[in-house]
C-alpha positions as CSV (number, residue, x, y, z in Angstrom):
1,X,32.0,54.7,101.4
2,X,34.6,57.4,102.1
3,X,32.7,61.0,102.3
4,X,33.8,63.7,99.6
5,X,36.1,66.0,101.5
6,X,34.8,69.6,102.1
7,X,37.5,71.1,100.5
8,X,37.0,69.6,97.1
9,X,35.5,71.5,94.5
10,X,31.5,71.2,94.3
11,X,31.4,69.4,90.6
12,X,27.8,69.5,90.7
13,X,28.5,73.4,90.1
14,X,32.0,73.3,88.6
15,X,30.9,70.6,86.0
16,X,33.6,71.6,83.4
17,X,37.5,72.0,83.9
18,X,37.9,75.9,83.3
19,X,35.2,76.4,85.9
20,X,37.1,74.2,88.4
21,X,40.2,76.2,87.3
22,X,38.7,79.7,88.1
23,X,37.5,78.3,91.5
24,X,41.0,77.1,93.0
25,X,42.5,80.0,91.5
26,X,40.3,82.4,93.1
27,X,40.6,80.8,96.5
28,X,44.0,79.4,96.4
29,X,45.7,81.6,94.0
30,X,49.2,81.4,95.5
31,X,49.1,77.5,96.0
32,X,51.4,75.4,94.1
33,X,49.5,73.8,91.3
34,X,52.5,72.6,89.1
35,X,56.0,71.8,89.0
36,X,58.3,71.3,86.0
37,X,62.0,70.2,86.4
38,X,63.8,71.9,83.8
39,X,67.5,72.3,82.8
40,X,67.8,70.5,86.5
41,X,65.8,73.0,88.8
42,X,62.0,72.8,89.7
43,X,60.3,75.2,88.7
44,X,56.8,76.0,90.6
45,X,53.3,77.0,88.8
46,X,50.6,78.7,91.8
47,X,46.8,78.0,90.2
48,X,46.6,81.7,89.5
49,X,49.5,81.1,87.2
50,X,47.6,77.8,85.7
51,X,44.4,79.9,85.2
52,X,46.5,82.6,83.8
53,X,48.4,80.5,80.9
54,X,45.3,78.9,80.0
55,X,43.3,82.5,79.8
56,X,45.5,84.1,77.5
57,X,45.9,80.8,75.6
58,X,42.2,81.0,75.2
59,X,41.6,84.2,74.2
60,X,44.4,84.0,71.7
61,X,43.1,80.8,70.3
62,X,39.6,82.5,70.0
63,X,41.0,85.6,67.9
64,X,42.6,82.9,65.3
65,X,38.8,82.0,64.7
66,X,39.4,78.9,66.8
67,X,35.7,77.8,68.6
68,X,33.1,75.5,69.5
69,X,33.3,72.2,68.0
70,X,36.7,72.9,66.4
71,X,39.5,70.4,67.2
72,X,42.8,71.0,68.9
73,X,45.6,68.5,69.2
74,X,48.4,68.9,71.6
75,X,51.5,66.4,70.6
76,X,54.5,66.6,73.1
77,X,55.9,64.9,76.5
78,X,54.2,65.8,79.7
79,X,54.3,69.7,80.0
80,X,52.2,72.0,81.5
81,X,52.1,73.4,78.6
82,X,50.4,70.6,77.3
83,X,47.1,70.1,80.3
84,X,47.3,74.4,79.6
85,X,46.6,73.6,75.9
86,X,43.3,71.2,76.8
87,X,41.7,73.9,79.1
88,X,42.2,76.4,77.1
89,X,40.0,74.1,74.2
90,X,37.7,73.5,76.4
91,X,37.3,76.9,77.7
92,X,36.5,78.0,73.9
93,X,34.2,75.1,73.7
94,X,36.7,73.1,71.2
95,X,37.3,69.7,71.8
96,X,41.3,68.4,72.8
97,X,42.9,65.4,71.5
98,X,46.2,63.7,73.3
99,X,48.5,62.4,70.3
100,X,51.7,60.2,72.2
101,X,54.5,62.0,71.8
102,X,56.4,59.0,70.3
103,X,53.5,58.4,67.3
104,X,54.9,57.8,64.3
105,X,54.1,60.3,61.1
106,X,51.1,58.2,60.0
107,X,50.1,57.7,63.3
108,X,50.0,61.5,63.8
109,X,48.5,61.7,60.1
110,X,45.7,59.3,60.6
111,X,44.7,60.9,64.2
112,X,44.6,64.7,62.8
113,X,42.8,63.5,59.3
114,X,40.3,61.6,61.5
115,X,39.2,64.2,63.9
116,X,39.9,67.2,61.5
117,X,42.1,69.2,64.0
118,X,43.0,72.7,63.1
119,X,45.8,73.6,65.4
120,X,48.1,71.3,67.0
121,X,50.1,72.3,70.2
122,X,53.4,71.0,69.5
123,X,55.8,70.3,72.4
124,X,59.2,71.2,70.5
125,X,61.2,70.9,67.3
126,X,60.8,67.1,67.1
127,X,57.1,67.4,67.0
128,X,57.2,70.1,64.8
129,X,59.1,68.3,62.5
130,X,56.6,66.0,62.3
131,X,53.6,68.1,61.8
132,X,55.8,70.0,58.7
133,X,56.8,67.1,56.9
134,X,53.4,65.6,56.6
135,X,52.8,69.0,54.2
136,X,49.6,68.8,52.5
137,X,48.7,65.5,54.0
138,X,47.2,67.3,57.1
139,X,45.1,69.8,55.2
140,X,42.8,70.9,58.2
141,X,45.6,72.0,60.4
142,X,45.5,76.0,60.1
143,X,48.0,76.6,63.2
144,X,51.0,74.9,64.7
145,X,51.8,76.2,68.3
146,X,55.2,75.6,69.6
147,X,56.6,75.5,73.3
148,X,60.2,75.4,73.3
149,X,61.7,77.9,71.0
150,X,64.8,75.8,70.5
151,X,66.1,74.9,66.8
152,X,63.0,76.7,65.2
153,X,64.5,79.8,64.0
154,X,65.3,77.7,60.8
155,X,61.4,77.6,59.9
156,X,59.4,80.2,57.9
157,X,56.0,78.2,57.9
158,X,52.9,80.6,58.4
159,X,51.2,78.2,60.5
160,X,54.1,78.2,63.2
161,X,53.5,80.1,66.2
162,X,55.6,80.7,69.4
163,X,53.4,79.5,72.8
164,X,55.1,82.8,74.3
165,X,53.5,84.9,71.4
166,X,50.3,83.9,72.0
167,X,50.3,84.2,75.2
168,X,51.1,88.2,75.1
169,X,48.5,88.1,72.5
170,X,45.9,86.9,75.1
171,X,47.1,89.1,77.8
172,X,47.1,91.8,75.8
173,X,43.3,91.0,75.3
174,X,42.9,90.5,78.8
175,X,43.6,93.9,79.6
176,X,41.4,95.2,77.2
177,X,38.2,93.2,77.8
178,X,38.8,91.5,81.3
179,X,35.5,89.7,81.4
180,X,35.6,88.0,78.0
181,X,36.8,85.1,79.7
182,X,34.7,84.4,82.7
183,X,32.1,85.0,80.3
184,X,33.6,82.6,77.9
185,X,34.0,80.0,81.6
186,X,30.5,80.6,82.5
187,X,29.2,79.5,79.4
188,X,30.6,76.1,79.3
189,X,28.5,73.4,80.4
190,X,29.2,69.9,82.0
191,X,27.3,68.1,79.1
192,X,29.8,69.8,76.6
193,X,30.9,67.1,74.5
194,X,35.2,67.8,75.6
195,X,37.5,65.3,74.9
196,X,38.5,63.0,71.9
197,X,40.4,60.4,73.5
198,X,42.6,57.8,71.7
199,X,41.7,53.8,72.5
200,X,44.2,51.2,72.8
201,X,44.1,50.0,69.5
202,X,45.1,46.3,70.5
203,X,43.4,45.0,67.2
204,X,43.3,47.8,64.9
205,X,43.9,51.9,64.4
206,X,42.7,53.5,67.6
207,X,39.0,54.8,67.8
208,X,38.3,58.3,69.3
209,X,35.8,58.1,72.5
210,X,33.8,60.9,73.1
211,X,34.2,61.8,76.7
212,X,32.0,64.9,78.8
213,X,33.3,67.3,81.2
214,X,30.5,67.2,84.1
215,X,30.6,62.7,83.4
216,X,34.9,63.2,83.7
217,X,34.4,65.1,86.4
218,X,31.6,63.1,88.4
219,X,34.0,59.9,87.9
220,X,37.2,61.8,89.5
221,X,34.9,62.5,92.5
222,X,33.4,58.8,92.4
223,X,37.6,57.9,92.0
224,X,38.7,60.1,95.2
225,X,35.5,58.9,97.4
226,X,37.2,55.2,96.7
227,X,41.3,56.1,96.9
228,X,41.5,59.7,98.7
229,X,43.9,62.7,97.8
230,X,44.5,65.6,99.8
231,X,45.4,68.9,98.8
232,X,48.8,69.6,98.2
233,X,49.5,66.0,97.6
234,X,52.3,65.2,95.5
235,X,51.6,63.5,92.0
236,X,54.7,63.0,89.5
237,X,53.2,62.8,85.9
238,X,55.2,60.0,83.8
239,X,52.8,58.3,81.5
240,X,51.8,59.5,78.7
241,X,48.9,62.4,78.7
242,X,47.0,61.1,76.0
243,X,46.3,57.9,77.9
244,X,42.8,58.0,80.1
245,X,44.2,57.4,83.1
246,X,47.1,60.3,83.2
247,X,44.1,62.0,82.1
248,X,42.1,61.4,85.3
249,X,45.1,62.4,87.3
250,X,46.5,65.0,85.5
251,X,43.8,67.0,84.9
252,X,40.6,66.2,86.5
253,X,41.3,64.4,90.5
254,X,44.4,67.3,90.1
255,X,41.6,70.0,89.8
256,X,38.9,68.5,92.2
257,X,41.2,67.5,95.1
258,X,43.7,70.4,94.1
259,X,46.8,67.8,94.0
260,X,50.3,68.9,92.8
261,X,51.1,67.7,89.5
262,X,55.1,67.1,89.2
263,X,56.4,66.7,85.4
264,X,59.9,64.8,85.2
265,X,63.0,66.4,83.0
266,X,62.9,63.6,81.1
267,X,61.8,60.0,80.9
268,X,65.5,59.0,81.8
269,X,65.6,60.8,84.9
270,X,62.4,59.8,86.0
271,X,63.2,57.7,89.4
272,X,65.5,60.5,90.4
273,X,63.1,63.0,90.0
274,X,60.6,61.0,91.8
275,X,62.9,60.6,94.8
276,X,63.4,64.2,95.0
277,X,59.6,64.7,94.9
278,X,58.4,62.0,97.0
279,X,55.2,62.0,96.2
280,X,52.2,60.7,98.2
281,X,50.2,58.7,95.0
282,X,52.0,57.3,91.7
283,X,50.5,55.7,89.1
284,X,52.8,53.3,86.6
285,X,52.0,51.2,84.5
286,X,52.5,47.2,84.6
287,X,56.1,47.1,82.6
288,X,57.7,50.0,84.7
289,X,56.7,48.2,88.5
290,X,58.2,45.3,86.1
291,X,61.0,47.4,85.7
292,X,61.4,48.7,89.1
293,X,61.7,45.3,90.5
294,X,63.9,43.8,87.8
295,X,66.3,46.7,88.7
296,X,66.2,46.1,92.3
297,X,67.3,42.4,91.3
298,X,70.2,44.0,89.1
299,X,71.3,46.0,92.1
300,X,71.0,42.9,94.1
301,X,73.9,41.1,91.7
302,X,76.5,43.8,92.0
303,X,76.2,44.2,95.3
304,X,78.7,42.4,98.1
305,X,77.8,38.8,99.0
306,X,77.1,40.5,103.1
307,X,74.2,43.0,101.2
308,X,72.6,40.1,99.2
309,X,72.3,37.8,102.8
310,X,70.9,40.9,104.0
311,X,68.6,41.6,101.3
312,X,67.3,38.0,100.8
313,X,66.7,37.8,105.0
314,X,64.7,41.0,104.4
315,X,62.3,39.7,101.6
316,X,62.5,36.7,103.4
317,X,60.9,38.3,107.0
318,X,58.9,40.8,104.6
319,X,57.2,37.8,103.0
320,X,56.6,36.2,106.1
321,X,54.6,38.8,107.6
322,X,52.8,39.8,104.5
323,X,51.4,36.3,104.8
324,X,50.4,37.1,107.6
325,X,48.9,40.4,107.0
326,X,51.3,42.2,109.1
327,X,54.7,44.2,108.6
328,X,57.9,42.9,109.9
329,X,59.5,45.7,112.0
330,X,63.0,44.1,111.9
331,X,62.5,43.8,107.8
332,X,61.9,47.7,107.8
333,X,64.9,48.2,110.0
334,X,67.5,46.3,107.9
335,X,66.5,47.0,104.4
336,X,62.4,47.8,103.5
337,X,62.9,51.7,104.9
338,X,66.0,52.2,102.7
339,X,65.4,50.3,99.8
340,X,62.0,52.5,99.6
341,X,63.7,55.5,99.9
342,X,65.9,54.8,97.2
343,X,63.4,53.8,95.3
344,X,61.4,57.8,95.7
345,X,58.6,55.6,97.8
346,X,59.0,57.2,101.4
347,X,56.0,59.1,101.2
348,X,53.7,57.0,99.2
349,X,50.1,56.5,101.2
350,X,48.8,55.0,98.2
351,X,50.1,53.3,94.3
352,X,48.3,52.2,91.5
353,X,48.9,50.2,88.6
354,X,46.4,49.8,85.3
355,X,46.1,50.1,81.4
356,X,47.3,45.7,81.5
357,X,47.3,43.3,83.7
358,X,50.0,42.6,86.5
359,X,51.2,39.2,87.3
360,X,50.8,38.3,91.2
361,X,54.4,37.9,91.8
362,X,55.1,41.3,91.1
363,X,52.0,42.7,93.0
364,X,53.3,40.4,95.7
365,X,56.6,41.8,95.8
366,X,55.9,45.5,95.7
367,X,53.5,44.8,98.7
368,X,56.2,43.1,100.7
369,X,58.6,46.1,100.7
370,X,56.1,48.2,101.7
371,X,54.5,49.8,98.5
372,X,50.8,50.3,99.1
373,X,49.9,49.2,95.6
374,X,46.0,48.7,94.4
375,X,45.3,47.4,91.0
376,X,43.1,49.2,89.1
377,X,40.5,48.0,86.1
378,X,38.8,50.2,83.5
379,X,38.5,51.2,80.4
380,X,38.8,54.0,77.8
381,X,35.5,54.3,77.3
382,X,34.5,54.2,80.5
383,X,36.9,57.2,81.7
384,X,39.3,54.7,82.8
385,X,39.0,53.1,85.9
386,X,36.2,52.0,87.6
387,X,37.4,49.3,90.1
388,X,40.2,49.7,92.5
389,X,41.1,47.6,95.7
390,X,40.4,49.4,99.3
391,X,43.7,50.1,101.7
392,X,42.2,47.5,104.1
393,X,41.5,44.6,101.4
394,X,44.2,44.1,98.7
395,X,43.5,40.6,96.7
396,X,47.0,40.1,94.4
397,X,44.9,37.9,92.1
398,X,42.1,40.3,91.9
399,X,41.2,44.4,90.4
400,X,39.1,45.3,93.5
401,X,35.7,46.5,93.6
402,X,33.4,48.7,92.0
403,X,33.4,53.0,92.4
404,X,30.2,53.9,94.0
405,X,29.4,55.1,91.3
406,X,29.6,51.9,88.6
407,X,28.4,48.8,88.3
408,X,30.0,45.8,87.2
409,X,28.5,42.4,86.2
410,X,29.6,39.1,84.5
411,X,27.2,37.7,81.9
412,X,26.9,34.3,80.4
413,X,29.2,32.4,82.7
414,X,30.6,29.0,82.1
415,X,30.9,26.1,84.9
416,X,33.5,28.4,86.5
417,X,31.9,31.2,87.1
418,X,34.0,32.7,84.0
419,X,32.4,35.5,81.7
420,X,32.6,38.7,79.9
421,X,32.7,41.8,82.1
422,X,30.4,44.7,81.2
423,X,29.7,47.5,83.3
424,X,28.7,51.1,83.6
425,X,29.3,53.6,85.6
426,X,28.5,58.0,85.7
427,X,31.5,58.6,83.6
428,X,30.5,56.6,80.4
429,X,31.5,57.8,77.2
430,X,28.5,58.6,74.9
431,X,30.2,57.4,71.5
432,X,32.8,56.7,68.8
433,X,34.0,60.0,66.8
434,X,32.3,59.0,62.8
435,X,31.9,55.4,64.1
436,X,28.5,54.9,65.9
437,X,28.4,51.6,64.6
438,X,31.1,50.6,66.7
439,X,29.5,52.5,69.7
440,X,26.2,50.4,69.5
441,X,28.5,46.8,69.4
442,X,29.9,47.5,72.5
443,X,27.6,49.4,74.5
444,X,23.9,47.5,74.6
445,X,21.0,48.8,76.6
446,X,23.8,50.9,78.6
447,X,25.9,48.4,79.7
448,X,29.7,48.4,78.3
449,X,30.8,44.9,76.8
450,X,34.7,44.9,77.4
451,X,35.7,41.8,75.8
452,X,37.4,40.9,78.7
453,X,36.6,37.8,80.6
454,X,36.5,37.5,84.1
455,X,34.7,36.4,87.4
456,X,33.6,37.6,91.0
457,X,35.5,35.9,94.1
458,X,33.1,35.1,97.0
459,X,34.5,38.4,98.5
460,X,33.1,40.5,96.0
461,X,36.4,41.1,94.5
462,X,36.4,41.1,90.6
463,X,39.3,38.7,89.1
464,X,40.5,39.5,85.2
465,X,41.6,36.4,83.2
466,X,42.4,38.0,79.8
467,X,40.6,39.2,76.8
468,X,37.5,36.8,75.8
469,X,39.5,36.8,71.9
470,X,42.5,35.6,73.6
471,X,41.6,33.0,75.9
472,X,42.5,30.1,74.3
473,X,43.0,26.5,73.9
474,X,44.9,24.0,73.0
475,X,44.4,21.2,69.9
476,X,44.2,19.1,73.1
477,X,41.5,20.7,74.9
478,X,43.4,22.3,77.3
479,X,41.6,25.7,78.1
480,X,44.9,28.7,79.1
481,X,45.3,32.7,79.6
482,X,48.4,33.6,77.8
483,X,48.2,36.9,79.6
484,X,48.6,35.1,83.0
485,X,51.4,32.8,81.7
486,X,53.0,36.0,79.7
487,X,53.2,37.7,83.2
488,X,54.4,34.9,85.3
489,X,57.2,34.8,82.7
490,X,57.9,38.5,83.3
491,X,58.7,38.9,87.0
492,X,62.0,37.3,85.8
493,X,64.1,40.3,85.7
494,X,65.9,38.7,82.5
495,X,62.8,38.7,80.6
496,X,61.3,42.0,79.1
497,X,58.6,40.6,77.2
498,X,56.6,37.3,76.2
499,X,54.3,35.9,74.0
500,X,52.7,32.8,74.5
501,X,51.3,30.4,71.4
502,X,49.1,28.0,71.4
503,X,45.9,28.3,70.3
504,X,44.8,24.7,68.5
505,X,48.5,23.8,68.7
506,X,49.4,20.6,70.9
507,X,51.2,22.4,73.2
508,X,52.0,26.2,74.1
509,X,55.9,27.8,73.5
510,X,56.7,31.4,73.8
511,X,58.6,34.0,72.2
512,X,60.6,35.9,74.8
513,X,62.3,39.3,74.5
514,X,65.4,39.5,76.9
515,X,65.4,42.6,79.1
516,X,68.3,44.3,77.8
517,X,70.1,46.6,80.5
518,X,69.6,43.9,83.0
519,X,70.9,40.8,81.2
520,X,73.5,42.9,79.3
521,X,75.3,43.7,83.1
522,X,74.8,39.9,84.0
523,X,76.7,39.0,81.3
524,X,79.7,41.6,82.0
525,X,79.7,40.2,85.2
526,X,79.9,36.5,83.6
527,X,82.6,37.5,81.4
528,X,80.5,36.9,78.3
529,X,81.3,39.2,75.4
530,X,78.6,40.7,73.1
531,X,78.1,43.6,70.6
532,X,74.4,44.4,70.8
533,X,70.9,43.3,71.5
534,X,70.7,40.6,68.9
535,X,74.5,39.2,69.3
536,X,73.5,39.0,73.4
537,X,70.1,37.4,72.8
538,X,71.7,34.6,71.3
539,X,74.4,33.8,73.8
540,X,74.2,30.3,74.7
541,X,74.8,31.2,78.0
542,X,72.1,33.7,77.8
543,X,69.8,30.8,76.5
544,X,70.9,28.5,79.4
545,X,69.7,31.5,82.0
546,X,66.3,32.3,80.3
547,X,65.5,28.5,80.7
548,X,66.1,28.2,83.9
549,X,63.4,31.1,84.2
550,X,60.9,29.5,82.2
551,X,61.4,26.1,83.9
552,X,60.3,28.3,87.3
553,X,57.7,29.3,85.7
554,X,56.2,25.9,84.4
555,X,56.9,24.3,88.1
556,X,54.0,26.6,89.0
557,X,51.7,25.4,86.0
558,X,49.7,22.9,85.2
559,X,50.9,20.1,82.9
560,X,48.8,21.3,80.1
561,X,50.2,25.0,80.4
562,X,54.2,24.3,80.3
563,X,56.1,25.9,77.9
564,X,57.4,23.1,75.7
565,X,59.7,25.3,73.5
566,X,61.0,29.3,73.4
567,X,62.7,31.2,71.4
568,X,64.5,34.4,72.3
569,X,63.6,37.0,69.7
570,X,66.7,38.7,68.0
571,X,64.8,42.5,68.8
572,X,62.7,44.1,71.0
573,X,59.1,44.3,70.5
574,X,58.0,47.8,69.6
575,X,55.1,50.1,69.4
576,X,56.8,51.9,66.3
577,X,56.6,48.5,64.2
578,X,53.0,48.1,65.3
579,X,53.8,44.8,67.7
580,X,52.4,46.6,71.1
581,X,50.1,50.1,71.3
582,X,51.3,52.7,72.6
583,X,49.6,51.9,76.3
584,X,52.2,48.8,75.7
585,X,49.9,46.4,75.1
586,X,50.8,43.4,73.0
587,X,49.2,43.5,69.6
588,X,48.8,39.6,68.8
589,X,47.7,39.7,65.5
590,X,50.2,41.1,64.4
591,X,52.8,39.2,66.3
592,X,51.8,35.8,64.7
593,X,51.6,37.1,61.2
594,X,55.2,39.2,61.1
595,X,56.8,35.8,62.7
596,X,55.0,33.4,61.0
597,X,58.2,31.7,60.2
598,X,59.1,31.5,63.3
599,X,55.7,30.5,64.9
600,X,55.8,27.8,62.5
601,X,59.9,26.2,63.0
602,X,59.1,26.4,66.7
603,X,56.1,23.5,66.0
604,X,58.0,21.5,64.0
605,X,61.5,19.6,64.7
606,X,64.0,22.2,63.4
607,X,66.5,23.2,65.7
608,X,67.1,27.0,64.3
609,X,65.1,30.0,62.7
610,X,67.9,31.5,60.1
611,X,66.7,35.2,60.0
612,X,67.6,37.4,57.2
613,X,65.7,41.3,57.8
614,X,65.8,45.1,57.7
615,X,65.1,46.8,61.0
616,X,63.9,50.5,60.2
617,X,64.8,52.7,63.5
618,X,62.6,55.7,64.4
619,X,65.3,58.4,62.3
620,X,64.8,56.2,59.4
621,X,68.0,54.8,59.6
622,X,68.0,51.0,58.9
623,X,70.4,48.0,59.4
624,X,70.5,44.6,58.2
625,X,70.1,41.4,60.9
626,X,71.2,38.6,60.0
627,X,71.8,35.3,62.5
628,X,70.3,32.2,63.5
629,X,67.7,31.6,66.3
630,X,67.9,28.8,68.6
631,X,64.4,26.7,69.2
632,X,65.5,26.0,73.2
633,X,63.3,22.9,73.9
634,X,62.0,21.9,77.4
635,X,59.6,19.1,76.9
636,X,60.0,17.0,74.2
637,X,57.2,16.3,71.7
638,X,56.6,15.0,68.5
639,X,56.5,17.6,65.6
640,X,53.1,18.8,64.3
641,X,51.8,19.6,60.6
642,X,51.2,22.9,60.6
643,X,47.5,23.6,59.0
644,X,46.5,26.7,57.2
645,X,44.0,27.6,59.8
646,X,46.7,27.2,62.9
647,X,49.2,29.3,60.8
648,X,46.3,32.0,60.8
649,X,45.1,31.6,64.8
650,X,48.7,31.1,65.9
């Protein structure tokens, strides 16, 4: 086991976030704690700056009557004010509630009303608009704190207050009563409930997991022992802050190990901002890693024949070396060093992916180019990840081994050793807000029943296959994991999303979404005319290209798991339409219900699906889509009658 560094905060004594922050500000006041890129310039905040903002905000909120057991919502993109607001809530013994910045009005209203939030700290005019448009439907909200003043002068709602006004009020209170904030911090305890964290909500509305400061920090320390960081290491925050793993890195680990958290200017500038920082560690969702790999492939399409040959040669050398557990010096010289620099990964000592499964092909590619990628596994309820690969023991098919504060078991295994994964750790949640029945369903005898299927390799590595409820069987008795096949499909740079169908059907099929940016570039090179996503996805040349990609995947699958038919969907799957969770996991039930007519046609002998529908965009505008989707057949089968049960579980 890696020993805990002596210069990390001692969380046995400093058992709440505000206590650790106060300690850091006292001992390293001028060290950089955060950076934010604004108008093209990186603004730096020291630990003392961090402490002061939290202090002033805490005192001002307390003067507004906000205090113990109240809920403070945080709505906006990843910004320093988001984190300061969270710690301010904890300093006055209130609870923080992160709300995804791209949440629709009804999602925001649901969370605010469910938690009875009294205060919402909103990033800007866009987020304030959501709250103000909800009007009387969120009666618990007494105060809306906005951080960006642009566009806010036209509002006169009495609940609105500028965060700078609160800082000024808090500063005045601190000058008048200099010991007041320290007394607040000293009164916090590690067993205090601190965070209401939304679950992913793959099957229904998200639940709110109850997380406590002390166990949270203890779990962060265990993670740091498994995958160490050093003070001053740079981390770039790009995944949504309401997600549990971003909470672990940006709040918990950054406080304990004094990492520098960097906030990018916009999601669109993420890769260029990341390259400027050259982080030591980065966490990206599988979808983002897949996009990076796909973008490299797309750029190679645009390059000269010579560069393409050099790239292919370099990757061949890199993969050969990887198979032997080595690095190719020649591949480093001709390709890999420059490629990592172009991506912003030159200084990486560790990288991680989590939140959903990543295909082994993508994992292997990133390892081959020298990205020290590790797979994580965990749940919101368990304070995020509790397994990770060790630096010298990476297994592409697994999610590594458990932290030293966690235990993992596989129960009720079948003949192949596959069963349900259960776990416990020091960071476990203590319940769901207003839903303890659900807690007792998930936690039995101190063990969290994850609902995931998996098994242990002889090496001790945990392999996660899929959700138990998603593990499927065809009507011919062939078992398969939709997620496993979907990840293989998404390794293609042309495929952004795939949903594999076949439960209680005679054979497997798929609904596929093209990766628009890359397929569009490819189409332009080929001289294929198109107008938009729907039109491009219907082009015969695109169908042929995707057919080739699916056939490549079929070659690597057993006969019973091959994709027999597929269609290219006329739109991307979208969280706003309920088809994905906010953490980008597929809601299979929603997809099955929404596209039931398409699924029926796939399993018939019809060659096309006629679509006439209306899409509503986030800004409220609507557009009508009228098209005909081709059912592409790779393997011929006799059409099967569709039963009511099949229609229900497709």
